[in-house]
Residue, then its C-alpha position, 0 to 999 in steps of 0.5 A: x446503468x440506469x437499470x441498477x437504480x431500481x434494483x438492490x445489488x449485493x456486493x461483497x468487498x474484501x480488502x484485508x490491509x490498510x491501503x485496501x481500506x483506503x482505496x476500497x472506501x473511495x470505491x464504495x462512495x463512487x458506487x453509492x453515488x452511481x447506485x444509492x440502492x447498492x448493498x455493500x458488505x466487507x472485509x475492511x477497516x474503519x474507512x470502509x465502514x464510514x464510507x457506507x459499507x457494512x463491516x463483516x470482518x475487521x481487516x485490522x485483525x488480519x494485518x500481518x506480514x511474513x510467513x511466520x507472522x501469518x502462522x502466529x495469527x492462523x486462528x484469527x485468519x481461519x475465524x475470519x474465513x469461516x465468517x466470510x464463507x458463511x456470508x457468501x454461501x448464504x447471501x450469494x452476492x451479485x458481485x465480489x470485489x477483491x482488493x489486492x491481499x492475495x493469498x486470502x482473496x484467492x480463497x474468497x475468489x474460489x468460493x465466490x466463483x463456485x457460488x456463481x458470483x461475478x469476481x472482480x479484482x481491483x489492484x492486481x496481486x503482484x504475480x508479476x513479481x513472484x509466484x507467477x503461476x498464480x496468474x492461471x488461477x486469476x484467469x480461471x476465477x476472475x471475470x475482470x480486473x482493474x490494474x493500477x501500474x502501467x506495466x501490468x496490462x502488457x503482463x496480463x496480455x501475455x496470458x491472454x487476459x483482458x484487463x483494464x488499466x484505470x490509473x493509480x488511486x493514489x492520484x485521487x487520494x493526493x489530489x494536486x499535492x505538489x511534486x517539486x521542492x520540499x516545503x518544511x512548514x508546518x513540521x520542520x520545527x526550528x531546525x535550519x538543517x535537513x529534515x529526514x522522515x522515518x517511516x518504519x511501517x504500519x504493522x506491529x511486526x514491521x515496527x519491531x523489525x524496523x523502528x530500532x534500526x531506523x533510530x540507530x541509523x538516525x543516531x549515526x546521522x545526527x552524530x555526523x550532522x548535528x543540525x539534522x532533525x527527524x519526523x516520524x509519522x505514526x500509522x493509525x494501526x499503531x499506538x502513538x504512545x508506544x512509539x514515542x516511548x521508544x523514541x524517547x530512549x534515543x534522546x534524538x531530535x525526532x518529532x512524532x506525529x500522527x494522522x498527517x503522513x502526507x504532510x510529513x513526507x512533503x515536509x522532508x528533504x529525504x525519507x528512509x521508508x520500508x518498501x510498499x505503497x508509501x514509496x509510490x506516495x513519496x514519488x507522487x509527492x516528489x520526495x527523495x527516499x531510500x527504501x529499507x526493508x528486513x524480514x526474518x531470515x526464515x521468511x526471507x529464505x522461503x521467498x527469495x527463490x520465488x521473486x522474479x523482479x530485480x527491484x522491490x520498490x515501486x518507483x524502481x519497478x515503474x522506472x525499469x531502473x534503480x532511481x531509488x536506493x534499496x537496502x534490503x535484508x543484509x544491506x539493511x544495516x544502520x551504518x549502511x543506511x546512514x552512509x547512503x542518507x548522508x551522501x545524498x543530503x550532502x550532495x543536493x544535486x543527487x536529491x534533485x536528480x532523484x526528484x526529476x526521476x520521481x516526477x517522471x514516474x508520476x507522469x506514467x500513473x494515469x489521471x485522477x478519477x480512478x474510483x469513478x472509473x472502477x465503479x463503472x466497471x464494477x457495475x457493468x460486471x453485475x448481473x441482477x437476477 
């Protein structure tokens, strides 16, 4: 490791989503601490840029979800690919680090492998959930992988791949955040009733699909339980004014906040949330949840035959059983959401049972220090010539 300190190593890091920007930024800081001379260029966002990486392509331009959303943004995606291809070809980084974002990062992996760059994948694509045939490409293109979910090593072992389980990086992000009873300060306001979080997602396409649905469900809940109040944290990728304008039309006790998603989750008795990383954040924080998700019928039809797992929520996948309700597609109706939420709120023992199950999930996610462990693996894979 000491020999790296006298050599400038070139690293290209590709993180196409907000979560990758977060975890990538922590990885960059860890690498820079171990090797201050490392030169890191990235596809990423503001957090990666602030961590000391040079921004080649802004990932916020690529934050789309679903087949048809991708088609609408095809020109932007192609331009990003051309820029990255030109950089990799000219600069030949010693190692290319990929963080999730599989469809785009598989293109990056193929080119980097062909150019002789070491390829390191941090945060596995969810090939265990759908399109498992991609694991053959991973085996051929990737020199080493760091995985973050406890069931992933066994999956890759079946294909003869050596991977390192490093634990989940959210343990570092959330630190020692409590995982027990929800504390309502500072976000609970004046209401003495239950506090419910509305988390419609971080992408514009998700907001269009999910925010009206969650607000309609909130209206039904408030009608039956007038003492209820709601919190809605706005992701940094969205315009808070737009969200507040739409919320105002419903005349509900909804407090819109920004920049404090974890505090909001801690403050809630229950959250109604889209599927994704936020479900694991809530699990670590110990906040009960209902997972709600809906995409366009064509996107759903295109993907439903490829999915190989029984659950979509990460807490349920890790537990191997449905500890958190999932209301997907045709089940994601405002009446059904409100009914499920009220059933939990009116029976606190059900919320307590979910909290105990979520605490068990947290215990399976490893120990803090994930970024340091991944940085060591990246530097061990570098071949300076």
